[in-house]
N, C-alpha and C positions, 0 to 999 in steps of 0.2 A: 751332813755334807756327802757322805759316802753314797746315800740314796740318790742325790742329785747327779753325782758323777755317773752312776750306773744308768740312770734315766737318760742322760745325754749320750752316753756311749751306745745305748740301745737304739736311740733315735738315729744316730750317725752310722750305725752298723751298715756295711756295704752288703746289699743282697747279692746272692749268687744264683745263677741259672734261672732267671725269671722267665716265665712264659711270655709270649707276645701279648697275651690278654692281660697279664699282670702289668707289663710295661705300659700298655695302653691305658689301663686304669690309673696308674701313677701319673701319666701324662694328663689325663682328664683332671686329676687332682690339681695339677699346676694351672690348668685353664680356670678351674673354679676358684682357686686361690687368687689368681690375677683379677678375675671378674669381681670377686668379693671385696678385695682391697680397693678396686676402682670405685665401687659403690660406697665404701666407707669414706674414702678421702675426697670423692667428688660426687655427692648424691645428685648434683645437677646434671649428671650424665643422662638422667632419665629424660630431661627436656632437650639437651643438646644433641645427643645421638639418636634417641628413640622418639623424639618429638611428642612426648607426652605433655599433659597440661602442667601449668605451674603448681608449685606446692601450695597447699592450703593448710594452715595451722602447723601441726608438728610432723607433717609427712616427711620432711627432710630427715628427721630422726628415725622414722620408720624405715626409710630406704637404707640408712646406715645399719639398722638392726638386720634388715634383709641381707646386707653385705656381710655382716658378721656371720649369719647363718650359712651363707655361701662359702665363706672362708673356712668355717668348721667342716663343712661337707668336703671341701677341697683337701683340707688337712687329712681327713679320714680316708679319702680316696687315694691320696698320695701314699700314705703309709700302709693302707690296706693293700694297694697294688704292690708296694715294695715288700710286703710280707710274703707274697707268692701264693697266698691262699686262694684257691679256686672259688670258694664260697663268697669271697668279697666281690669278685667279678660278677658272679651270678646274682648276688643280692643287688648290686648296683644296676644291673639290667632291669630287674623286676621293679625296683622303686622308681626308676626314671621312666619306664614305659607306662606304668600304671598310675602311681600316686601323683607324680608331678603334673601330668596333664589334667588329671581329674580335679586337682585343686586350682592350678593356675589358669586354665582356659576359662572356666566359669567366672573367675574373678576378673579376667580381662574383658570378657563379654559384658560384665556388669559395670565396666568403666574404670576399674582400679588399675592405673598405669598399664593400659592395654598393650601398648607396643613393647614395653619392657618385659611384662609377664609372658606375652606370646613369644618374644625372642628367647626367653629362658626356657619356656616349654619346648620350643622347637629345638634349641641347642641340646637340651637334656635328652630328648627322644632320639635325635640324630646321633649323639655320642653313645647312647645306650644301644642303638641298632648296630653301630660300629663295634662295640664291645661284644655284642651277641654273635655277630658274624665271625669275629676273631676267635671268640670262645668256641664256637662250633667248628671252625677250621682246625683249632688245636685238638679237638676231639677226633676229627677225621684223620689228622696227621698221626695222632697217638695210636689209633686203630690200625692204620697202615703200617706203622713202625712195628707194632706188636706182631702183625702178620708176617713181615719180612724177617723178623728175628726169631721165629719159631724154629726149633730143631726139627729136622726131618723125622717122620715116623719110623 
C-alpha cells in the first residue's frame, strides 16, 4: 500500500521551474494522449476524418493497438516533459524527426491507412521541429544569460 501511495504522490508532484522546451514536451504528451484515446474509443476515425478505406478483417483492433501505443508515448512525453530533463526533449526530437517518418511514410505509400499514417508522420515531425526550435532558443537564452551575469574582470 505504501508503495502505491508513493507512486501516486510522485506522479502528482508539481514540477517547478520547467523550461519552455519541457513545458512544450509535456503539452505534446497531452496531444498524443488525446489522439491515442481517440483511436482506442473510435477506430472508425480513420475513415471518418482521414478518409481511409474501410476495415478488412481485424484492422479495427490494430488501430486500437496503435492508439494504445500513442497513449503510452503521450504518457511518457507528458511526464518526461514534467521531469524537466533536457535529454527527454532532445530524445523526442530525434525519434520524431528520424524514426517516425522512416517507418510511417513507406507504410502509407504501400497503402496502409495512408491518410492516417501521413497525418501522424506530419504531426510528429512538425511537433519535433517546434521542440527543436524551442530547445535551441533556450540554449541561446542560457548563453546570453551567462554572459550578462559574469562578474567584471
